LUMLO-923252 format. One record per atom (N, C-alpha, C): x, y, z; residue in one letter. Coordinates in steps of 0.1 Angstrom, whole numbers, plus 5000, padded with zeros to 4 digits. Layout:
// residues N
XYZa ...
// end
This chain:
// residues 215
683515591550m 682415621559m 681615491562m 681415411552a 680715281554a 681415191564a 682815181563v 683615101572v 683515161586v 683615291587s 683515351600s 682215331607s 681115331599s 679815301605s 679715161610s 680215071602i 680214921606i 681014901618i 682114971619f 683014951631f 682315011643f 681715131642i 681015191653i 679915091658i 679115041649a 678014951652a 678614821659a 679714771654s 680214651660s 680814671674s 681414791676e 681914821689e 680814851700e 679714911696l 678714941705l 677614841707l 677314761697y 676214671698y 676514521696y 677314481686w 677514351683w 678314271693w 677914151696g 678614061704g 678614081719g 677614171724f 677614191738f 676514101744f 676814051756r 675913971763r 675014041774r 675514161777i 674714241787i 674214371780i 673214441786p 672714561780p 673714661778p 673514751769l 674514861766l 674614951778l 673514981785h 673515071797h 672815001808h 673215031820n 672514991832n 671215061833n 670315021842s 669115091844s 669215241848s 670415271854d 670615411858d 671415481848d 671615431836l 672315491825l 673715521827l 674315441836i 675815451839i 676515351830i 677515401823i 678315311814i 679115221822i 679015091820p 679914991828p 681415021825p 682215001835l 683615021833l 684314941822l 683814821820n 684414731810n 683914771796n 683114871795r 682514911782r 683215041777r 683915111785f 684515241781f 685415221769f 686215121768r 687215101757r 686415091744r 685215031744h 684515021732h 683915161727h 683515241737f 683015371734f 684215461728f 685415441734e 686615511729e 686915471714e 686915341712h 687115301698h 686115351688h 684815351692a 683815401684a 683915551682a 684415621692t 684515771691t 685615801680t 686715721680i 687815741670i 687215731656i 686415631654s 685815611641s 684815711637s 684115761648l 683115871646l 683715991641l 684916021646n 685616141642n 686116131627n 686616021623f 687016001609f 685816001600f 684615951605f 683415961597f 683016101595f 683116181606t 682816331605t 683716401595t 685016361596h 686016421586h 685616391572h 685316261569a 685016221555a 683716291551a 682716301559a 681416361556a 681616501552a 682316581560f 682516721558f 683416741546f 684316651543a 685216661532a 684316661519a 683316571519i 682416551507i 681616681506i 681016721517i 680116841517i 680916971513i 682116991518l 682917101514l 683317101499l 683516981494d 683816961480d 682616991471d 681516951476k 680216981468k 679917131468k 680117191480i 679717341481i 680717421473i 682017381473g 683017461466g 683517581474g 683617561487s 684117671495s 685617701492s 685917831494k 687317881491k 688317811500k 687817781512a 688717721522a 688517571523a 688117511512h 687817371511h 688917281516h 690117301510y 691217221513y 691817241527y 691817371531a 692317401544a 691417341555a 690117351553l 689217301563l 689217151564l 689417091552t 689516941552t 690716891560t 691816961558l 693016931565l 692816951580l 692117061583f 691917091597f 691116981604f 690016941597l 689216831603l 690016701604l 690916681594e 691816561595e 692716571607e 693316691609a 694116711621a 693416681634a 692216731634i 691416701647i 691216551649i 690916481638a 690716331639a 691916271644a 693116311639f 694416251643f 694716291658f 694416411661g 694616461675g 693816381685g 692516361682q 691716291691q 692116141692q 692516081681e 692915941681e 694215931690e 695116031688l 696316031696l 696016041711l 695016131714l 694716141728l 694116011734l 693215951727l 692615821732l 693615711733l 694515701722i 695515601722i 696515621733i 696815751736h 697815781747h 697415711760h 696115721763f 695615671776f 695515511776f 695715451764h 695715311763h 697215261762h 698115351763y 699515321764y 700115251751y 699515281740h 700115231727h 701115321723h 702315311729l 703415411727l 703915421713l 704015301706l 704515301692l 703515361683l 702315341685l 701315401676l 701215551678l 701515591690q 701515741693q 702515811684q 703615751682i 704615811673i 704115831659i 703515731654i 702915741640i 701915851640i 701015851649l 699915951650l 700416091651l 701416111659l 702016241662l 702616291649l 703316211641v 703816251628v 702616291618v 701616211618s 700416241610s 699816371614s 699716391627l 699016521632l 699916641628l 701216631630i 702116751628i 702116781613i 702316681605t 702416711590t 701116761584t 700016711590t 698716761585t 698516901588t 698916941601l 698817091604l 699717171596l 700917121594m 701917201586m 701417211571m 700717111566t 700317111552t 699217221550t 698517261560i 697517361559i 698117491553i 699317521558g 699917651553g 700917631542g 701117501538h 702117471528h 701517361519h 700417391512t 699717301504t 700517241492t 701517311487q 702217271476q 703617201480q 703817181492n 705017121497n 704916971495n 705716921486f 705716771483f 706116691495f 707216731501l 707816641512l 706816631523l 706116741527l 705216731538l 704016631534l 703516641522s 702516561518s 702916411517s 704216391513f 704716261512f 704916191525f 705416271535v 705616211549v 704216191555v 703316281553r 701916261558r 701316141553r 701316121540s 700716001534s 701415871538s 702715871540t 703415761544t 703115721559t 702915821567s 702615801581s 701215741582s 700315791574i 698915741574i 698815591570i 699615561560t 699715421555t 700315331566t 701415381572f 702015311583f 701015291595f 700215391598n 699215381608n 698215261605n 697715261593g 696815151590g 697415021590g 698615001584v 699314871584v 699614831598v 700014921607w 700414881621w 699114831629w 698014901626l 696814861633l 696314721628l 696514691616i 696114551611i 697114451616i 698414481617v 699314391622v 699114361637v 698814471644t 698514461659t 697314371661t 696214391653g 695014301654g 695314161652g 696114121642f 696513981639f 697313931651f 698314011655m 699213961666m 698513941679m 697514021682l 696914011695l 695713911696l 695113891684w 693913801685w 694113671678w 695313641674t 695613511668t 696513431678t 696013331684p 696813261695p 698113211690p 698213171678a 699513111673a 700513221671a 700113341670l 701113451668l 701513521681l 700813491692i 701213551705i 702513511709i 703413601714p 704713561719p 704713451729p 705813371729k 705913261739k 705813311753k 705013241762g 704913281776g 703713381778g 703013411767c 701813501768c 700613431763c 699413471767f 698113411764f 697013511764f 695913471758i 694713551757i 693913521770i 693513621777n 692713601789n 691513691789n 690313631793l 689113701793l 688913771806l 688813911805e 688713991817e 687614091816e 686614081824e 685514171823e 684914191809e 684514071804e 683914071790e 684814121779e 686114121782h 687014171772h 688314091772h 688714051760q 689913961759q 691214051759q 692114021767v 693414091767v 694513981767v 695714031764v 696913941763v 697713961776v 697913861783r 698713861796r 699913771794r 701013801801c 702213721801c 702613661814c 703213551814l 703613481826l 704913521831l 705013631839g 706213671845g 706813791837g 707813851844d 708513971838d 709313931826d 709913821826e 710813771815e 710013761802e 708813691803a 707913681791a 707413811786a 707113901796l 706614031792l 707714111785l 708914111790l 710014181784l 710314131770l 710213991769r 710513931756r 709413981746r 708113981750a 707014021741a 707214171737a 707614261746k 707814401743k 709014411733k 710114331735s 711214341726s 710814291712s 710014191711l 709514141698l 708714251691l 707814321699v 707014431693v 707914541688v 708914581695n 709814681691n 710514651678n 710914521677l 711614471665l 710614471653l 709414431655q 708414431644q 708114571640q 708014661649f 707714801646f 708914851637f 710114831641s 711214871633s 711314811619s 711014681618w 711014621605w 709914671596w 708714691602f 707714751593f 707914891590f 708614971599f 709015111596f 709915111584f 710915021584i 711915011572i 711114971560i 710214871561a 709514821549a 708614921543a 707915001551i 707015101546i 707915211540i 709015251546t 709915351540t 710415311526t 710915181525v 711415131513v 710315131502v 709115081506f 708015071497f 707615211492f 707515311501s 707015441497s 708015511488s 709315511491v 710315571483v 710415501469v 710415361469s 710515291457s 709315311448s 708115321454f 706915351446f 707015491440f 707515581447y 707715721441y 708715721430y 709815651432l 710815641421l 710315571408l 709515471410v 708915401399v 707915491391v 707115561398l 706215661392l 706915771385l 708015821392d 708815931386d 709515881373d 709915751373k 710515701361k 709515681350k 708315641353i 707315621343i 706915761337i 706615851345y 706015981341y 707116081338y 708316061343d 709516151341d 709116291345d 709216381337e 708916521341e 707616571334e 706716481331k 705516511324k 704516581333k 704616541346l 703616601356l 704416661368l 703816771373d 704316841385d 703416801396d 703916811408y 703116781420y 702216891423y 700916861426s 699916951429s 698816881437s 698116961445t 697016901453t 695716901445t 694716841450l 693416831443l 692616961445l 693117051453s 692417181455s 692417271443s 691517361443r 691417451432r 692317571434r 692517651425k 693317771426k 692817861437k 691417871438e 690817951448e 691317921462e 691517781464d 691917741477d 693317791481d 694217781471d 695617821474d 695617971476d 694818051468s 694818201470s 694218231483s 693318161488f 692718181501f 693718161512f 694518061511l 695518031521l 696718131521l 697018191510t 698018291509t 697518431512t 
// end
């Protein structure tokens, strides 16, 4: 919640040279992307806040409603990301959204929860990698450069060949990170399984009342 608040503040207020709104309260075109990014964080902030409230209240539908709010957050992020044409990130978000919705009715299904957790981890890692690759000049593919357009920095490429090369590199990186995250997740599970053996069974953090409510 703290990180989401900081991110929202930075997107809306920090580093801007012109007022947030014009005198007629119309949002400038070059500012919409910042409102969209802030909206994504606002939805995750809402999810986290209600997750805490539902846990404190002890509602019978606590776990199901928390998953529902999480699915809404992923759905909205997928919608906004779709219109920014981040195609690879859309795949990760779609997996997170589908598995979250399926987990509402199958809270004790280990595979669903495992895939959901892995996709969320991949989502975070890919966003971090994307940030480094886009805003670090030394890491930008050959033939591409950072260009300031309408108070916003974007990466542009010199010609179709440079653009195609950059896209190919992104596809390769995505595939490599997909393999790495898969290997890490399965290996981590196997290590924990080896340590604890059959001492523990998989279960959610929800109470028995939550499971009986869902069934």
